[in-house]
N, C-alpha and C positions, 0 to 999 in steps of 0.2 A: 435416663429415665425422667419423664416429665409428672409433676406433681399435682395431686387430686383437683386442685385450682383449674391449672392447665388441662386439665382433661374435658372439664366441664366447656371449655374456650370453643367459640361457633369456628367452624371450619374457615378456610379463607378459600375465596376462590383460585388462587393461587399454589397449582398442580404440587408443584416442585416442595413448598412450601409444607403441605400436608403429608406428602412422602416422605419428608425429612422429621417432622416429630413423631410419624408412626413408625418409621423405622427406629428411634431413638428410642420407643416406649420399649419394642419388641430387646433393643439389643443387641441387632444384629445376629435373631434367632435364624439355625441353619435352616428352617422347614420354613420359616417365612419366603413368600413367593412373592414379589411385585413384578407383573409383567408390563411394561408400558408398550403403548402402540397408538396408533394414527385410528383416527374414525372418520369417515366420512371419505367422499374424492371431491370434491368440490372445493370445499373447504375445509382442508385436513385440522381434525384439534386434537391435542394431546390426551389421553385419558391413560387409565392405569386400572388392573385389577390385583386384587392383593387376595389373596388367601394363603392357611397354612398346608402344606403340602401333606403333611401326616393326619390332615383330618376330611380332607378332601378325595374326591375321584377328580386326579389335576386332567386327564384326558376327560370331562365329561363338563367339567370347568372351559376348558380350550374350547374346546367341539360348538359348546354352546353359549355360555358367555361373551367370548370373544368375536364369536362369529354375529353374534348381536349387536356389538358395536361395531361394526361396520354397516355404520346410517349414513346416511347427509347433515351436514354439518349444519345445515342451518335451522334443523330441528332443535338445533340445541344453542341456539344464539340467544346471550343475555338481554334481557331485557332493560330499558334503558336507564332503570335506578342500581342496575347491577345485581338486581335478584335474579334467580336463572327461573326460567318457566318450568318450574314444580309438576304440574298437573301434564304437560305435553312430555314432561321428560319421562316420566314413568308412565303414562299410557304409549307413549314408541317404544321403550325398552320393553314394558309387558306386553307386549305384541310379540318382539322380535324374540322372547324368552319361553318356548313351549317346554322347554325342559324343567325350568324353574315353577318349584310348588309355592312359593310365596316369594313378595318383595314388600320393602320397606325402606320409607325414607328416611335418612341421618342427617342429622346440623352440627353433632358436635362429635369430636375427638372422642368421648368415653362410649358412644353409640357406636362408630368404627368398629374401636379394641375391641369391645365387649362381642360383638358380630362376626368379629376374625376367632374372636378365642373359641367362641360357640361350636366354629364349624363352619362359618355361613363365608360366603366370599362376598366382602366391596368394591365398589365399582365406582371413583372417582375420574372427574372428567376437569380439565382444563378449562378456567372462566367459570366454574358453577362451583355456587358454596356447599349444597348438599350432595352428597353420597346416595348410590342404592345400593340396601344389602339383600344378596340373593342367596335364598336357603340353598345352601349346596352339601350339607353336611355329609359325611360319610367314614365314621368313625369305625376304625374296626373291632365286629363284632361276630358274635357266633349264632347258628343258627337255634332253636327251640330243643332242648333236650329233656332226661328222663328226671322230673326231681330228685337230688340227691338225699335230700331232707325230710320228704314226702313221700315216701314212695310206696305206693299202694297196688294191691291186687285187682279191683276193680276201677271201673273210672277212667277220665284221659290220662295219658301217660306222659303229658308234656309241662312243662315247667319255665316261668319267665325268665328272660336272657338280662343282659343288660343293658340292651336298646330299649329305650323309655317309651318310644311309638311302637316296637315290635309290641310291647306289653302292653299296653291299651289298646293295638289290634287286637289280640288274643284274650281281652277283656267284652272287646264290644260283642266278637264276634259270639259271644255267650250271652248278651246284653242287646239284642239288638231292637234298642228303642231311642227315641229322644229324648225321654227324660235324664237319662245318664249325661251328670254332669260335667265337665272336665276344668278345673281350673289351673292355671298355669303361676306358680310361682319361679322367683329366682332367687335360692340362699347362699350364703356365703359369698364373706367379702373377698376373698383369693381365687377359692374355687369358681362361682358363680353358675353353681349345680341347679341344673333344670328338675325342676320340683313340680305333682301332678297330685291334685286333691277330686278324687272322685265322687260321687255320690248320686242317689237317684232322686230327682228336684221332689217326685212327687210320694216317697217314702220318708226319706233322710229327717229325722225333727230339725227346722228349720235354726232352733235356739245353739244345736250340740256344734251344729254344722260353721255355726257363726261363731262360738266359743274357739274350734278348732281352726279354722281360717285366721281368726284373730293372732292364736299361741302362734300359728307359723309366720305370719306378717311380724310378728314381735323377737324373733331370733336373727341375734349379732351375734356373727362367730363368723372363724376365718375361713372353715372349710367345713363341709358335707359331702360323704360320701357312700352315706348309707341310711337308710329309713331309722336303723338302730341309735344313730348319732343325734335323729330329729327326735327320737324317744325320749333321750336323756332331757333333751333339753325345753320337752313340755310336758313333762312328770309332772304332778302334783307335787305327788312323796319321790322325788330320786332316792334319796338314802334308803329307801326301802330296800329289801331283797324279793319281794316278789313283783314280777312285771305283771302289770295291770292293760297292756296291749299286746297285740298278736303280729308274730311275724308269718308270711305263707310265702313259698313258690310257686303257689300253684292257682292257675287263671280261675279253676273251676271255682275254687273254696273262695279267691274272691269275688265274683262273682255272685255266689250263692250268701255273702254275707253283706255286700253292696244290697240285695232283693232283702234282706232284713230288716234294714236300715241302717247298718252300719258304712260308715265311710272307708275310705282308700287312699292310702300316699303312698306313690311311688316315687323313685329318686332316679334319674339318669344313672347310670353305671352302676346300678345295683339287681340283680336279680329277687330282691325281694321288696314283697309289700307290707305296709300295716295298716292293719286292719284295729278300727277305732267306732265305739268304747269297746271293753273287752271286759267279760265278765265271767265268775271263777269254773264257769262248766264247759270252756273252751278249751280247758287242761284237760279233760276226756273226749273231746271231740277229734274226730280223724275225717278228712275227704271221704275217705270207705263210707263212712257210714249212713248217710246217703242213697248209696247203692245197693246196698242190702238187706233184706226183710227184718221189717222191724224189730223182729223175737231177737235175730239175731245181734243187734244194733244194740237192743237194750242189756242183752248179758254181756256184751263185750262195755260196755261202756259200767255197768257194776265192776266187773274187774280190774279195770283199769283206776276203778276210783279205790276198791280196794288195794290194788298196786301200789297207786300212790301210800297209801296209811302202813302198808309192809316195808316199803323202803324207806321209811322214817322213822318207824317206833318201834320196828322190828328188835333192835338190837339194843336200842334203850329199856325195852319195856324184860327182854331176856337178860341183863345188869340187875335193874331195880327186884324181878324176881328171886333171881338167885341171892341175892344178895340179903334183902328185907322179909319174904313174903313165902317162904317155905311152904308152908301152909295151905298155899294156893297149887304146890307142886304134889304130882300122886308120888307116893314114897321109895316106889322102886325108881321111877326116873330121878327122883329126888337123889336117890343112894348111888344111879351110873352118873349123874354131874357132878355129884362131892369126888368119886373116886379121878373121875376125869380130870378134879382140880388139883389132886394130890401130886406135889413135885411141882408145878409151873410156881416160878419166883417171885412174878408181879403178882399184884393183886388183879381181881376179874375187871376192876371198870377202866386202871391203866392198861392191861392186856387188849381190851375192847376197842379203846382208844388207837394204840399201835394197830390194831388190825383194820382199824377204818383207813387211817390214814396210805396205807401202805396200797391197801385197795383201792384208793382213790390216785395214787400215783400210776400205778398200774393200768389204770385206766386211762387216766388222759394222756399216757405214754400209749398208751392203744388207738389215742385220736390224732395226736402229732404223727405218729407213724404212717407212711404210707398207705394207700387202701391194700394193698396184697397182703402186709404183715400184720397190720393194724390190729382186726379182730383174735388172728391167731396169736398175737405176740398178748395179748388179755386175757386169752381165756386159759395159754399155757401157760403162762407167767401167773397167773392167781393159781392152777391148779399147783404148780411143782413148789409156790411160795408156801401156800398151804398146807401140802403134805411132808415139806421138809419142818416146818414151825411147830405140826405135830409133833414128828419122830424127835426134832430137838427138844423137847420137852417146853416149850415156848408158851405156846396157843395151847387152850384145851379145846379136844375135837366139839365140842358141843357149842362152844363159841364161833369155830370156824362154819361152821351150820349154818347157823343164823346168819351171820353176816353174808357169807354168800346168796342164802337165800335173800337178804334184804338187797343185794346188789343187784342181782337176776330182778328183781321187781321193779327196780328204775327202769331198767329197759323196756319196761312198757309202756311208761310214761311218753307219750304223745309229742310232748312239747318238750325239745332239750332245754332252751331258755329258762323253762321254768322248774323243770325237773333241777336243775342245778342250787334251786332256792332253798328245795324241800329237802336236797339232798344234805347241804349245809349244816340244816334243821337237826340232822340227828348228834352232832356235837353240843348244843345245849341241853338238848334233851336226854343223853347221855351222862352230861354232869347232873342234871338236875335229879335224873333216876337214879345214880349214883351216890347221891349225897341224899336225899327225901325220900327215895322210893317211888311207889307208884304216887303217893302222894302229890311229891315234887312233879313225876309227869304229865298228872291229869293240871295243873299249877298251868307247867308250860306252854299246855293243846287249848287253855280256855287264853293264855295270853296271846298266841299267835292266831286266833279265832276274833279276838277282841280286835288286834292291829289289823287283818285281814278286811274286818268288816266293818273299819273306819277308809279304808282306802276308794276313792273315788278315781273313774278316768270321763273325763271333761264333765264333770259334775252328776255322773252317772255312778252309785254306788254298785262295788264289785260286789257285794253282797247280795245286789236287790232282789234277786231269787227267792233267798230264805224270808223275805218280810211276809207276815200275815196272808196279803192280798194278793201274793204271787205264788201259793202254794198250787193252784193246777199249771202253774207256766212252772214250776219246776218239777212236777211228778211227769210234764211231759218231756222234759229236757232229760230226764234221768229214766225213764221210763220210756223211749222213743217210740210216740203213738204211729199204726198208719196212718197212710196220707188222707183217707176218708176223716180222719178224726184232728190232724194237723192244722190248726188255726192258718189263713193267708195271715200276711202281715197287714196292721189294721188298714191305712191310708188304701191300699188295693182292694181290698174283701170286705169293705164296710156290709155289699149286699151278699153275698156269699162268702159263710162263715169259715169255710173248711178249703183246703187246697185240693179236694177234686171230692165231688160228691157220690155219694150211696151208689154201690155196682148194681147196675139191673139183676132183677130175680130172674134165674133160667127159666126158659118156658119148655112146657111138655111136648117132644116132640111128635107126640100123639096126637093131643090134643090141639094144639098151637095155643094153648095159653097159660099162664103162669101158675102152677102147682100150689 
């Protein structure tokens, strides 16, 4: 293997020397193909086509690139100074490569190696100290399928794939505008992963785009495989359990958020896009919201918000009330709860901790099992364990009801990665409720709100909608307004405030005028 300094060395006019260095760098990899051939007829010259068989269509490379090299050698005769006619070389070969989507010249070994590992083809010709890179990558990929983590009843039923070009094409079909900016980055010292930054020039705030670009360019890591890895590297508060960015595998969601001023980061090899900046109400949004009637969307968003609170606070609230605040419970219900507590060997807080941990283990096991068995194991396992624990006298029935209710409420949370953070909050809340009762629980809630309010994403506050000047926007998010009252994105709609104007009044069919 050659060193980093050797990689930066310029290519030699000697083809054999160049091939020796490249083969040594790849360590005689079995999928490295080096096809040597002669170009031209009157003055044959040696040439080599180098590619990775696992990353390209060999038949396409042979049919297009190799045939293009059968050109007259006098077109490739070096100049007097020993340098090649690079302009003539690129022009001549490009005219002979109708199947190639892009050509570029390379001058160093590093450029050649990066081109090959990316899946493209490198062409070297004896006597010329430059190489030609031909875009011919054809890595294994799959066709677009249903989004597994964001399934909906209404709206498009297609998700991103692992091909970054396919994902960009799906976004472009939904945003047919020249204002869609796509910037290319390469991240990872070893992985050399292709990354794309997408935004709308006429909508996205320039200062936020510049900040995200700066953070992406400053990433120095060995490998990048998914936007989730980038999220940790650019986070302002990496140790916070709350995620202030959003991952989606839906192209329609990505296009909608781009139109609202967000930015998207795509990573080659990942079927997810990262949307930035993100705010708190993204937790209760789904792609289906925009395809439903506004009243239905409002009801569902309120229901999801209630489900968030139930999944986090139900068990701690139950323990705090039963232990310390008997006056809040009606006497008949209190007597029933006290009767179910008799015979339970452990105190209620410890029993609640044990029950929550067991249910989390069952739920995690259901996620890791194959699709055919996972949901069944989660449901049946929880029911069997709960019934057995009640019959054995280990857990009171009231606690099982509350814990199961909180667990079911957690499934109503749209964002799985954010639901985990709120799920884990139950344990510190349970500790505070067990020790201090409802005052301790309220202190914990206030501490969490204070922490969330201090979070920022690319300088944008996570709780920006809760500031006094944003109350109308907060109400529009929570109470999903009809289209005629929904404001346009400001840079686009400075002349027209709303997404849709008022509907025309119906006309009286008899009189032919408005009633």
